[in-house]
Residue, then its C-alpha position, 0 to 999 in steps of 0.5 A: m264325683r264330677s263328670p269330664a268337661r265337654l270336649s271338642a272332636f279334636t280332643v276326643f280323637y286325640a285322647n282315643v290315640l292317646v290311650t290306644a297308644f298307651y294301653i299297648l305301650s304299657g302292656c308291651l313294657l309289661a311282656s318285655l320285663t316279664h320273663f317268666h311266661g304263664h298266661s296272665f300277668p302279676v299286674f296288668l298295667p293296661l287296664g288301669v291306664a285304661l281307667g285312668f283316661h276314662l276317669l280324664f276324658g269320660p266314656r269318649v274313649l272307649p273306643g281308643v280302649f277297645a283298639g288298644a286292647f284288641f292290637l294289645t292280644l294280637i301283638y302278644w300271641l303273634g310275637l311277645h309271648p315265647h310261644p305264639a299261637s301259631h295254631l291258631s287261625l286268623p279268625t279265631l285269633f281275631g274272636v279272642a282279640a275281640l272278646i278279650a278287648f270287648g271285656a276291657t272297654l266293658q270293664t272301664w266304662t263300668g269302673g267309670y261309672i262306679q267312681r263318678r256315682w259312688l265316690i264322694n271325692l275326686h281323690p279315692l285315697h282320701h277319705l276312708r269309704d271312697l278308699i274302701v268303695f275304689v279297692f273292693v267295687g271298683g277294683l276287685l269286683n269290677s275286674l271279674i268283668h276283663t278276667n272272664f272274658t279273658v280267661t274264657a276266651l283262651v279256653w275257647a281257643d284252646i289256648i289253655t285247657l280247662d284243668q287250667y281255668g281256675i288258676s288262670w282265672i285267680t292270677g289274672w283277676l289278681g293281676d287285673s285288679l292291682g293294674v287298677l289300683m296301682v295305675a288309676p290313682f296316678f291320673t286322679a292325683f295328677q287331674t285334682s292336684r295342683l303341681q307345682a315346681l319343686t324346691t332344690q331340697k324335694k329334688v334332692e329329695a326325689v333324686l335319693l329316692a329313686g337311686l335307694l329304690y333302685a339299689g334296693a332292687r339290686i341288692i334284694f334280686h342279686t342276693p343268692i338267698t332262697f325265699q324262705e330265709y329272705p327278708l330283703i324283700l321288705l326294704s321297699f316299705p320305708l322308701l314307700v313310707w318316706a315318698i308318701f309322706r314327702f310328696r302325697q298321693v303322687g310320691g306314693v303311686v309313683v313309688m308303689v308302680g315302681v317297686s311293682l316294675l322292679t319286682i317283676w323285673g328284677i325276678g325275671l332278671t336273675e331268673y330267680q323263681l319264689e317258689s318251684d311252681h310257677d303259679k304259686s310264685v305269681l300267686l306270692l308275687q300278687g300277695y306281696l304287691f297287693g299288701l303293699t298297694m294297700t298298705a300305701y293307700l291306708l298310710h296314705s287314708l291315714l295321713n291325710r285325715v291327720l293333716e286335714a283334722t290340723r289344717q281344720s284344727i289350724q283355722l279353727g285357731n286362727l279364727l278364734s284367736q282373730a275373732f271379734h268376741e274375746i274367747y276363754l278357756i278356763d281350769p275350772e279346778t284352778y280357775r286360771f286362763v288355759y287360752v285367750n284369744q286375741g281379741a280378749r287381749q287387744n280389748l284388756g290389753y294384757s299380753l297372753e302371759e300375763l292373763q294365763a297369770c290370772t284369774p276371772l276375779d281380776i278381769k271382773p270387778e263386780f265378782n267375789e271368789s264365792r259368787l265365781e265358784e257357786l257359778f262353776n259348781s252349778m255348771k260342774s254339777g250339770n245343773n246349768q251347763q250354759s249361762v248367759i250374764e251381763t257383767l263389766h270387765r276390767r282392763k289392764d289401765g283400770s277403766t272397765y266396759p259391759v260385756e255380755v258373757r256366754l259360759q258353756l261347760a265343755r268337755v274335752d278328752g274326758e276333762d272339763w273346761i269352761l268355755v267363755v265367749a265375751l262380747d262388749i256390748s258398749e255400742k248396744k248400751e249406748i243404743q239403748r240409752e239413746i233408746v230410753a231417752a227418746r221414749e222418755k223425750a217422746e212421752q214427754a212430749n205426749r204428756a206435754k200435749s195432753v196437758f196442753l189439750s186439757s188446759m185449752s179444754h178447760e179454757i174454752r168450756t169454763p167461758m162456754n160453761a158460764i154462757l150456757g149456764y145464765t140461758q139456762i137460768m134466763t130462760n127459766d125466768q117467766d117474765l120474758n117474753r116471746e121475742q126475748r125467749n127467742k133470743m136466749e134459745g138462739i144463743q143456747k143453741a148457737g152455744h152448744h153448736l160451738l161446744d160440738l165443734i170444739n170437742d170435734i177438734l178436741d177429738f181429732s187432736k185425742i185421736e193423735a195422741g191415742k187418747l180418744k175414748l168410745n162414748k157408747q149408748d143404745l142407738s136405732l141402727s136401723s133409724m141411723v141408716s135410714d136418715l143417712g140414706d135420705i139425706f144423701r140421696v137429695r144430694c146424689d139427685e143434685k148432682g145426677l147420681e142414682f143412690d141406691l141404699r140396701n137396708d138388709l137388718d131384720s127390724k127397723d127398731e134393731w137396737v145396738h149398743g155402741d158409740q153413736g157418733k163415731l159410727r155417723q161420722i164414720l159412715i158420713n166420711l165414706l158417702d161423702n168420699a163416695l160423693k165427691f170423687t163420682d160424676e156419674g154413674a151411681v152411690s149405692f149404700q148396703v147395710q147387712r148382719k153378717g151373723g151374730n152381733v156383726y154388721q156389715f157397712e158397704v159403700r160403692d161408687t162408679g167414681i174415677g177409682i184409686p190405683e193400686n199403688q195409692q191403695k195403701t196410702i189412702f188411710n195415712y194422714y192428709e194423704q190426697n192424690w191430684e184428683g183429691m186436692e182438686r175436688g177439696g178436703t183435708g185428706l183427714g176423712l178416711t185416716i179418722s174413719q180407719r182409726l175410729a173403725k179400729m177404736m170399735n173392733g172394727e175393719l175398714e178396707v178398700e177395693s178398687e178399679v181405675g176407671k171403674g169406681s171403689l168399694f168400701r167395706f166396713t165391718l163392726p161388732l154391734p152388741a143388740v139391746g132390747q128397748k131403748q129405755e128413756s134416760a133418768i136425766q130426761s125426767l129431771s127437765t121438770v124438776l121444780r124444787l126440792s121436795p118437803g122434808h129435804r134440806v141441802k147445805a151446798l158450798v161452791v168453790d170455784d176461782n171464776e165468779a161466773n161459774v160460781d154465780v150460775l151454780c148458785e143460781m141453779l142451786m138456789d132456784i131449787g132451794v138449796e142453801i148455798r154459800k160461796a168460796y173463790s179459792g181452795k184454802e177459803g172453802i176449807e175454811i168455810a167447810g170447817g165452820w159451816k159444815p155442808d152437805i155438799i161441796f161442788m169444787d172446781f178442780k182446776m183452782p190457783q195455788l191448791n186445786g180442787l182434788e187437794a182441797a178435797k183431800a184436806i176437807q175429807h180428812e178434817n170431815q168425813g160427813i161432807r160429799i163432793v162433786i168435783v166440777t171440771a172442763s176436763n173430758y178425758r175419761h182418765e181423769r175423771d176416773r181418778f178423781l173417783k179412785e182419789g175418794v170424791d163423790g162424783f163429778i160434772g163436767k163443764p158446760f153442764l146443763r141443769e138436768e146434770l147439776l140436779k142428777a148430780l144431787q141425786d145420786v150423791l145426796r139421794v134427794e127427792f124432787e118436786y116435778g112439774e108437769k111440763s119442762l121449764a126447759w127452753s124447748d118449751i119456749e113459744k115457738p113462732k106458729p107456722v100455721n097461723s093465718e100468716l105462715n101457713f105454708s100448707k100449699v107449698k109443694v116442695p119436692e118429696i125427696l127434697l123435703l126428706s132431706l131437709k127433715k134428715m138433716a135438721k134431725l142430724g143437726m146438719i145445719a149448714e148443708m140444710e142452709r145451702q138447699l133453702t135456695e132450691i125452695e126459694k125458686i118455688q112460687p108463690q111462697g117459696p122465698q117467704l118459706a126459705s126466709h122463715l126457715k133460714a131465721l130457725a136456722e141461725k138460732f139452730d131451733k131443729d125442733g122449729i125447723l121439723k114443725v114447720l116442715d111438717t106443715v109443708g106440702h109435697g107434690 
């Protein structure tokens, strides 16, 4: 219950004056009406007045309550009582008045506290719980305070004797309680009710009610009949009921107080005694008034509950009727609609009367009687008391719309009903169709992109296959002189370098398309970290930066299994980034094992740092701040690094502070492996020919003549009998008549592709083995070839060793091997140690020399060429050494570069 608002000092003073005045006036009025005098009033109204003011203004009116009670006691015993207490001295009378006033004040304060702390609502008559608390705690129990103080004061002053204590206490307690119970609700009613002007009809009713109340009192108390034969006193009850029903709490309280005062006045006016004994007459009168009060309050509480339930029912009915959803109540026995809200009627186009004559079958075209009966029976049996279905509703004009229907079994007053709530999901369905269409469009775009990438890969790799294939064939020609071999070597290395660039471009496209696959292999993690450290130490030295490498791995030869190329790409991107944004200070690179097979790489710099609001966006595509644009780059490095890290189940994160530098932390799981074994394909580089007793017939099918010639030349070189076909159809014809042991079939050919031709050949000739030759580097396409029944595949462009490996795997053939590989790695190189090219006296700085070697090992030819300008400054043989290394770099001769660098001195 809320507390009164904060009041001004004037308002508090004014309220105290009012409560004092009303306390005295109500007491004097009651004394003037009471013609049979004892020591207690039948109803002590001032206590109800005091509590009412306390509820309105709070405890700040308690001084006024004390003053009113004090002066009322003096006035009563000095003048209003028929037997004034003239025998009392003024100090004694003042003491009695003070005790009674203190009791009234204390009871008023506790009554207000109970009302505010224990009652839920300002209206104590609205809820049964509040009514019980108000009557029994705030009324009967709390009134003991004033009664005890009053009766004790009267005994102390010898106004009453101890023999009169009991009856005086009982009548006084009931009178105090009735005063509180009758008057206090009057104040709360006016405090919380919105008083409105009475209509003419209610004004007439109010006048008529007052007249009947007065007339009833006159009839009751002027009829010379004894109480035992006197039922007319009950005529007040119909008037009370009338007042409560028509005027609610205010009317009921007014009538109840009026009836009480008229009863007291009427009894005294006729000098009529309800009983010959005065005290018993007071008790009977108080019992009547208490019964009248409780009847009024219980009737008001019941009426309020009924009206509240009716109001809520009306509100709920209005909400249901105006709800956007369709709401139905169905009789599960007749299947008829009992209730249909306005939303359903508007959607369907029917009136309420029309729908009440229908069943769900009339608006649900997808339902039949058996399905509806099965659904309702399942719900009535308790197996499925709730159901959610999607169906169609049919309007009156025959059109339909999709709905989501929720059915629930509802039990009301012991009867079962089917409650149905339906929602028009036309917009939802349309959105779903748009989402599906957008997804299909996106998937179609992705498929088109994949087709384009595959076609691009094929178109680039196909001519590269011819270029690299011819160079391999020509390199094995023993008639070539040294200059010719050197030129062939340059062509071959340039081709491989170009192929690496193409692969990088396609890998980036595959990252965007989500189609990049990992190429895992065994790798020496320590060696890779050491190589990168040597390279970036030189680059940091050139920029005047310190470089700190902390390799905390257990062993230099610690081998793990992972994608070396992608791991190296991530680390190079992070180190490049640190170097680019650091102008002074240091760059550090730390590697450690975090437990199990998890490794942590950290790259820290003392550069410009990254603002906090940009740390979440630096991994986005093409996201660069102004500093990044000034320092160059595409903005893709960190994005690609994070994508690659996620592909490998790793995590890349950043910590940075502007002006102090950045820390990039890369955590990656890498399974440990044993000693790295030399791959089988490397031993095939020394193959001379097929072993005696192994005869192989091979058919080469490709629409590109150059590719056919390359394959045939490589196969014939080792003694394979070959035939050529330039289309899938031609290949089928030759295979059917010639019966080769193996067919090398190009996949992408016009009219009939390699897979279709392979299936046709295998259908007629099950013993022929088929290897698909494809320029696609998509793993899922290669997996599809194997699932379709081919025996193997090789990718364009391919090495001679890969072709031999395919023969070995598919046909289980054996080869004769030479002592040395005939590959281009055995081509005669320029001798750096001869008398003309002896660079042992050239003193190259140790850090620069190590950097050049690492760059050569990693194939970073362009970066190496930029550092050769430092060698040119070394005299006298520096320019000659730089020129010689540039010539080797132009041919991508990593081995030659390393051999020359091994002869160079350092200082």
